[in-house]
MMTF fields as JSON, N, C-alpha, C and O atoms, coordinates in Angstrom:
{
  "mmtfVersion": "1.0.0",
  "mmtfProducer": "UNKNOWN",
  "numBonds": 279,
  "numAtoms": 280,
  "numGroups": 70,
  "numChains": 1,
  "numModels": 1,
  "chainsPerModel": [1],
  "groupsPerChain": [70],
  "chainIdList": ["A"],
  "bondAtomList": [4, 2, 8, 6, 12, 10, 16, 14, 20, 18, 24, 22, 28, 26, 32, 30, 36, 34, 40, 38, 44, 42, 48, 46, 52, 50, 56, 54, 60, 58, 64, 62, 68, 66, 72, 70, 76, 74, 80, 78, 84, 82, 88, 86, 92, 90, 96, 94, 100, 98, 104, 102, 108, 106, 112, 110, 116, 114, 120, 118, 124, 122, 128, 126, 132, 130, 136, 134, 140, 138, 144, 142, 148, 146, 152, 150, 156, 154, 160, 158, 164, 162, 168, 166, 172, 170, 176, 174, 180, 178, 184, 182, 188, 186, 192, 190, 196, 194, 200, 198, 204, 202, 208, 206, 212, 210, 216, 214, 220, 218, 224, 222, 228, 226, 232, 230, 236, 234, 240, 238, 244, 242, 248, 246, 252, 250, 256, 254, 260, 258, 264, 262, 268, 266, 272, 270, 276, 274],
  "bondOrderList": [1, 1, 1, 1, 1, 1, 1, 1, 1, 1, 1, 1, 1, 1, 1, 1, 1, 1, 1, 1, 1, 1, 1, 1, 1, 1, 1, 1, 1, 1, 1, 1, 1, 1, 1, 1, 1, 1, 1, 1, 1, 1, 1, 1, 1, 1, 1, 1, 1, 1, 1, 1, 1, 1, 1, 1, 1, 1, 1, 1, 1, 1, 1, 1, 1, 1, 1, 1, 1],
  "groupList": [{"groupName": "MET", "atomNameList": ["N", "CA", "C", "O"], "elementList": ["N", "C", "C", "O"], "formalChargeList": [0, 0, 0, 0], "bondAtomList": [1, 0, 2, 1, 3, 2], "bondOrderList": [1, 1, 2], "singleLetterCode": "M", "chemCompType": "L-PEPTIDE LINKING"}, {"groupName": "ALA", "atomNameList": ["N", "CA", "C", "O"], "elementList": ["N", "C", "C", "O"], "formalChargeList": [0, 0, 0, 0], "bondAtomList": [1, 0, 2, 1, 3, 2], "bondOrderList": [1, 1, 2], "singleLetterCode": "A", "chemCompType": "L-PEPTIDE LINKING"}, {"groupName": "PHE", "atomNameList": ["N", "CA", "C", "O"], "elementList": ["N", "C", "C", "O"], "formalChargeList": [0, 0, 0, 0], "bondAtomList": [1, 0, 2, 1, 3, 2], "bondOrderList": [1, 1, 2], "singleLetterCode": "F", "chemCompType": "L-PEPTIDE LINKING"}, {"groupName": "SER", "atomNameList": ["N", "CA", "C", "O"], "elementList": ["N", "C", "C", "O"], "formalChargeList": [0, 0, 0, 0], "bondAtomList": [1, 0, 2, 1, 3, 2], "bondOrderList": [1, 1, 2], "singleLetterCode": "S", "chemCompType": "L-PEPTIDE LINKING"}, {"groupName": "GLN", "atomNameList": ["N", "CA", "C", "O"], "elementList": ["N", "C", "C", "O"], "formalChargeList": [0, 0, 0, 0], "bondAtomList": [1, 0, 2, 1, 3, 2], "bondOrderList": [1, 1, 2], "singleLetterCode": "Q", "chemCompType": "L-PEPTIDE LINKING"}, {"groupName": "GLY", "atomNameList": ["N", "CA", "C", "O"], "elementList": ["N", "C", "C", "O"], "formalChargeList": [0, 0, 0, 0], "bondAtomList": [1, 0, 2, 1, 3, 2], "bondOrderList": [1, 1, 2], "singleLetterCode": "G", "chemCompType": "PEPTIDE LINKING"}, {"groupName": "TYR", "atomNameList": ["N", "CA", "C", "O"], "elementList": ["N", "C", "C", "O"], "formalChargeList": [0, 0, 0, 0], "bondAtomList": [1, 0, 2, 1, 3, 2], "bondOrderList": [1, 1, 2], "singleLetterCode": "Y", "chemCompType": "L-PEPTIDE LINKING"}, {"groupName": "VAL", "atomNameList": ["N", "CA", "C", "O"], "elementList": ["N", "C", "C", "O"], "formalChargeList": [0, 0, 0, 0], "bondAtomList": [1, 0, 2, 1, 3, 2], "bondOrderList": [1, 1, 2], "singleLetterCode": "V", "chemCompType": "L-PEPTIDE LINKING"}, {"groupName": "TRP", "atomNameList": ["N", "CA", "C", "O"], "elementList": ["N", "C", "C", "O"], "formalChargeList": [0, 0, 0, 0], "bondAtomList": [1, 0, 2, 1, 3, 2], "bondOrderList": [1, 1, 2], "singleLetterCode": "W", "chemCompType": "L-PEPTIDE LINKING"}, {"groupName": "THR", "atomNameList": ["N", "CA", "C", "O"], "elementList": ["N", "C", "C", "O"], "formalChargeList": [0, 0, 0, 0], "bondAtomList": [1, 0, 2, 1, 3, 2], "bondOrderList": [1, 1, 2], "singleLetterCode": "T", "chemCompType": "L-PEPTIDE LINKING"}, {"groupName": "LEU", "atomNameList": ["N", "CA", "C", "O"], "elementList": ["N", "C", "C", "O"], "formalChargeList": [0, 0, 0, 0], "bondAtomList": [1, 0, 2, 1, 3, 2], "bondOrderList": [1, 1, 2], "singleLetterCode": "L", "chemCompType": "L-PEPTIDE LINKING"}, {"groupName": "ILE", "atomNameList": ["N", "CA", "C", "O"], "elementList": ["N", "C", "C", "O"], "formalChargeList": [0, 0, 0, 0], "bondAtomList": [1, 0, 2, 1, 3, 2], "bondOrderList": [1, 1, 2], "singleLetterCode": "I", "chemCompType": "L-PEPTIDE LINKING"}, {"groupName": "GLU", "atomNameList": ["N", "CA", "C", "O"], "elementList": ["N", "C", "C", "O"], "formalChargeList": [0, 0, 0, 0], "bondAtomList": [1, 0, 2, 1, 3, 2], "bondOrderList": [1, 1, 2], "singleLetterCode": "E", "chemCompType": "L-PEPTIDE LINKING"}, {"groupName": "ARG", "atomNameList": ["N", "CA", "C", "O"], "elementList": ["N", "C", "C", "O"], "formalChargeList": [0, 0, 0, 0], "bondAtomList": [1, 0, 2, 1, 3, 2], "bondOrderList": [1, 1, 2], "singleLetterCode": "R", "chemCompType": "L-PEPTIDE LINKING"}, {"groupName": "LYS", "atomNameList": ["N", "CA", "C", "O"], "elementList": ["N", "C", "C", "O"], "formalChargeList": [0, 0, 0, 0], "bondAtomList": [1, 0, 2, 1, 3, 2], "bondOrderList": [1, 1, 2], "singleLetterCode": "K", "chemCompType": "L-PEPTIDE LINKING"}, {"groupName": "PRO", "atomNameList": ["N", "CA", "C", "O"], "elementList": ["N", "C", "C", "O"], "formalChargeList": [0, 0, 0, 0], "bondAtomList": [1, 0, 2, 1, 3, 2], "bondOrderList": [1, 1, 2], "singleLetterCode": "P", "chemCompType": "L-PEPTIDE LINKING"}],
  "groupTypeList": [0, 0, 1, 2, 2, 3, 4, 5, 5, 6, 5, 5, 6, 7, 8, 5, 1, 2, 5, 0, 9, 2, 5, 10, 10, 10, 11, 12, 11, 10, 4, 10, 13, 1, 3, 4, 13, 14, 9, 10, 9, 13, 10, 3, 13, 10, 10, 13, 10, 13, 1, 15, 13, 4, 9, 1, 3, 3, 1, 5, 13, 1, 4, 5, 9, 1, 5, 9, 14, 3],
  "groupIdList": [1, 2, 3, 4, 5, 6, 7, 8, 9, 10, 11, 12, 13, 14, 15, 16, 17, 18, 19, 20, 21, 22, 23, 24, 25, 26, 27, 28, 29, 30, 31, 32, 33, 34, 35, 36, 37, 38, 39, 40, 41, 42, 43, 44, 45, 46, 47, 48, 49, 50, 51, 52, 53, 54, 55, 56, 57, 58, 59, 60, 61, 62, 63, 64, 65, 66, 67, 68, 69, 70],
  "secStructList": [7, 2, 2, 2, 2, 2, 4, 4, 4, 6, 2, 2, 2, 2, 2, 2, 2, 2, 2, 2, 2, 2, 2, 2, 2, 2, 2, 2, 2, 2, 2, 2, 2, 2, 2, 2, 2, 2, 2, 2, 2, 2, 2, 2, 2, 2, 2, 2, 2, 2, 2, 2, 2, 2, 2, 2, 2, 2, 2, 2, 2, 2, 2, 1, 7, 6, 6, 7, 7, 7],
  "xCoordList": [301.819, 303.319, 304.54, 305.549, 304.192, 304.844, 305.217, 306.411, 304.298, 304.102, 305.386, 306.286, 305.218, 306.182, 307.667, 308.579, 307.866, 309.174, 309.582, 310.648, 308.835, 309.482, 309.572, 310.512, 308.749, 309.113, 309.051, 309.838, 307.679, 307.831, 308.357, 308.03, 309.5, 310.14, 311.411, 312.162, 311.994, 313.064, 313.811, 314.914, 312.759, 313.265, 314.892, 315.583, 315.205, 316.599, 317.463, 318.126, 317.52, 318.378, 318.288, 319.29, 316.614, 316.578, 317.183, 317.956, 316.797, 316.976, 318.854, 319.618, 319.231, 320.701, 321.371, 322.269, 320.991, 321.618, 321.71, 322.802, 320.643, 320.173, 321.105, 321.699, 321.447, 322.613, 323.733, 324.714, 323.891, 325.557, 325.424, 326.521, 324.653, 324.815, 325.633, 326.756, 324.404, 324.48, 325.641, 326.076, 326.207, 327.17, 328.58, 329.402, 328.459, 330.05, 329.554, 330.623, 328.805, 328.956, 329.256, 329.647, 329.047, 329.329, 330.744, 331.258, 331.718, 332.642, 333.496, 334.547, 332.865, 333.678, 333.652, 334.465, 332.634, 332.685, 334.058, 334.974, 333.849, 334.799, 336.483, 337.445, 336.559, 338.005, 338.014, 339.191, 337.459, 337.739, 337.748, 338.293, 337.166, 337.138, 338.712, 339.448, 339.148, 340.457, 341.719, 342.891, 341.469, 342.464, 342.623, 343.743, 341.409, 341.306, 341.906, 342.564, 341.913, 342.434, 343.854, 344.595, 344.301, 345.422, 346.643, 347.737, 345.77, 346.104, 346.532, 347.653, 345.402, 345.398, 346.729, 347.82, 346.527, 347.84, 349.592, 350.532, 349.512, 350.529, 351.161, 352.35, 350.132, 350.106, 350.269, 350.717, 349.967, 349.984, 351.632, 352.498, 351.803, 353.357, 354.342, 355.424, 354.147, 354.507, 355.09, 356.253, 353.857, 353.878, 354.367, 354.749, 354.579, 355.364, 356.671, 357.389, 357.059, 358.567, 358.958, 360.022, 358.06, 358.824, 358.694, 359.076, 358.29, 357.98, 358.888, 358.88, 359.932, 361.162, 362.297, 363.217, 361.902, 363.717, 362.99, 363.687, 361.773, 361.2, 361.461, 361.638, 361.452, 361.755, 363.146, 363.384, 363.837, 365.506, 365.978, 366.631, 365.482, 365.925, 365.565, 366.513, 364.497, 364.066, 364.568, 364.688, 364.74, 365.605, 367.182, 367.733, 368.18, 369.218, 369.175, 370.184, 368.235, 368.24, 367.793, 367.845, 367.445, 366.804, 368.308, 368.551, 368.984, 370.599, 371.673, 372.521, 371.419, 372.223, 373.786, 374.658, 374.08, 374.909, 375.025, 376.033, 373.73, 373.531, 374.576, 374.806, 375.379, 375.982, 377.387, 377.916, 377.909, 379.168, 380.05, 379.404, 381.005, 381.851, 382.866, 383.404, 383.21, 384.016, 385.374, 386.25],
  "yCoordList": [219.688, 219.048, 220.018, 220.345, 220.36, 221.509, 222.648, 222.879, 223.425, 224.414, 224.088, 224.89, 222.876, 222.928, 222.897, 223.627, 222.118, 221.992, 223.156, 223.055, 224.232, 225.457, 226.552, 227.342, 226.48, 227.335, 228.992, 229.873, 229.059, 230.371, 231.215, 232.378, 230.313, 230.823, 230.838, 231.375, 230.099, 230.247, 229.094, 228.966, 227.974, 226.384, 226.221, 225.22, 227.085, 226.561, 227.085, 226.209, 227.916, 228.411, 227.698, 227.378, 227.346, 226.447, 225.211, 224.759, 224.38, 222.913, 223.043, 222.169, 224.113, 223.996, 224.221, 223.513, 224.856, 225.278, 223.766, 223.273, 223.25, 221.631, 220.926, 220.347, 220.901, 219.946, 220.529, 219.849, 221.371, 221.695, 221.496, 221.104, 221.561, 221.454, 220.231, 219.994, 219.38, 217.916, 217.14, 216.073, 217.863, 217.556, 217.651, 216.789, 218.79, 218.849, 218.364, 218.209, 218.106, 217.152, 215.553, 214.76, 215.373, 214.01, 213.868, 212.927, 215.061, 215.148, 215.07, 214.434, 215.894, 215.932, 214.773, 214.718, 213.881, 212.654, 211.685, 211.166, 211.646, 210.875, 211.378, 210.625, 212.729, 213.105, 212.775, 212.511, 212.672, 212.521, 210.786, 210.141, 210.222, 208.507, 208.3, 207.506, 209.311, 208.851, 209.684, 209.444, 210.377, 210.912, 209.826, 209.354, 209.317, 208.196, 207.05, 206.468, 206.509, 205.199, 205.451, 204.729, 206.698, 207.304, 207.053, 206.505, 207.744, 207.713, 206.769, 206.676, 205.46, 203.98, 203.464, 203.206, 203.378, 203.048, 203.3, 202.505, 204.78, 205.027, 204.658, 204.555, 204.512, 204.147, 202.984, 202.607, 201.924, 200.583, 200.713, 200.419, 201.095, 200.784, 201.343, 200.757, 202.525, 202.563, 202.014, 202.008, 201.412, 200.332, 199.224, 198.604, 198.502, 197.608, 197.669, 196.699, 198.744, 199.405, 199.352, 198.803, 199.967, 199.586, 198.539, 198.662, 197.648, 196.655, 195.462, 194.689, 195.42, 194.653, 195.423, 195.015, 196.345, 197.372, 196.97, 196.719, 196.892, 196.939, 195.447, 195.246, 194.287, 192.981, 192.719, 192.258, 193.097, 193.291, 193.644, 192.905, 195.032, 195.651, 194.956, 194.792, 194.633, 194.068, 192.27, 191.654, 191.886, 190.297, 190.92, 190.209, 191.944, 192.357, 192.689, 192.426, 193.174, 193.616, 192.225, 192.156, 191.307, 190.122, 189.209, 188.386, 189.259, 188.72, 189.287, 188.726, 190.846, 191.574, 191.674, 192.36, 191.019, 191.34, 191.654, 191.384, 192.375, 192.899, 193.749, 194.696, 193.373, 193.837, 194.025, 195.006, 193.693, 193.367, 191.981, 190.94, 191.912, 190.852, 190.646, 191.697, 189.813, 189.127, 188.893, 188.394],
  "zCoordList": [157.257, 157.296, 156.741, 157.366, 155.483, 154.792, 155.507, 155.697, 155.948, 156.859, 158.168, 158.42, 158.806, 160.011, 159.038, 159.424, 157.888, 157.545, 156.626, 156.018, 156.48, 155.43, 157.22, 157.298, 158.232, 159.166, 158.91, 159.257, 158.092, 157.707, 156.822, 156.586, 156.172, 155.078, 155.294, 154.48, 156.724, 157.262, 157.505, 158.036, 156.863, 157.009, 156.35, 156.539, 155.772, 155.116, 156.366, 156.921, 156.7, 157.92, 159.19, 159.831, 159.704, 160.845, 160.655, 161.499, 159.218, 159.225, 159.029, 159.438, 158.438, 157.991, 159.716, 160.172, 160.142, 161.366, 162.277, 162.56, 162.601, 162.869, 162.767, 163.676, 160.992, 160.313, 160.506, 160.207, 160.832, 161.003, 162.329, 162.726, 163.233, 164.705, 164.917, 165.364, 164.308, 164.577, 163.837, 164.272, 162.47, 162.02, 163.155, 163.466, 163.496, 164.228, 165.594, 166.184, 166.263, 166.976, 166.763, 167.619, 165.778, 165.019, 165.021, 165.626, 164.148, 164.099, 165.299, 165.364, 166.421, 167.529, 168.65, 169.573, 168.449, 168.923, 168.196, 168.834, 166.675, 166.301, 166.564, 166.411, 166.964, 167.366, 168.76, 169.01, 169.602, 170.815, 170.76, 171.656, 169.752, 169.948, 169.606, 170.19, 168.372, 168.016, 168.85, 168.56, 169.586, 170.526, 171.502, 171.698, 172.241, 173.192, 172.687, 173.549, 171.573, 170.976, 171.119, 171.785, 170.354, 170.19, 171.632, 171.769, 172.423, 174.164, 174.533, 175.033, 174.307, 175.127, 174.142, 174.652, 172.978, 172.563, 172.764, 172.785, 172.894, 173.375, 174.855, 175.159, 175.578, 177.165, 177.279, 178.361, 176.185, 176.332, 176.058, 176.883, 175.047, 174.574, 175.397, 175.453, 176.149, 177.205, 178.176, 178.581, 178.602, 179.701, 179.397, 180.389, 178.054, 177.554, 177.538, 177.784, 177.266, 176.986, 178.466, 178.75, 179.608, 180.963, 181.768, 182.932, 181.445, 182.091, 182.279, 183.237, 180.869, 181.066, 182.08, 182.789, 181.859, 183.126, 184.411, 185.394, 184.493, 186.148, 186.784, 187.985, 185.612, 185.689, 186.425, 187.541, 185.579, 185.11, 186.576, 187.312, 186.881, 187.871, 189.377, 190.145, 189.715, 190.433, 190.68, 191.739, 189.511, 189.902, 189.984, 190.825, 189.483, 190.189, 191.7, 192.353, 192.245, 194.004, 194.533, 195.761, 194.019, 194.863, 194.568, 195.451, 193.8, 193.892, 194.673, 195.367, 194.36, 195.103, 194.241, 194.775, 192.995, 192.46, 191.057, 190.405, 190.458, 189.022, 188.862, 189.614, 187.675, 186.929, 187.669, 187.146, 188.298, 188.935, 188.839, 188.955, 188.705, 188.345, 189.324, 189.67, 189.77, 191.114, 190.562, 191.268]
}
């Protein structure tokens, strides 16, 4: 079993390379999740800000006298 982990004297390099690879993959996944969460938050905020304007403009079109006084 120790021969497998020592890898003929290169065990530190081999297992270090595996550890580094898996560590970087984990960091990549965490960064992608954070980016997705940030994008979804910004998108929902944008949709919330645009929704009142669309309803107000469509209500004005339905009445035909939005913003004008007689």
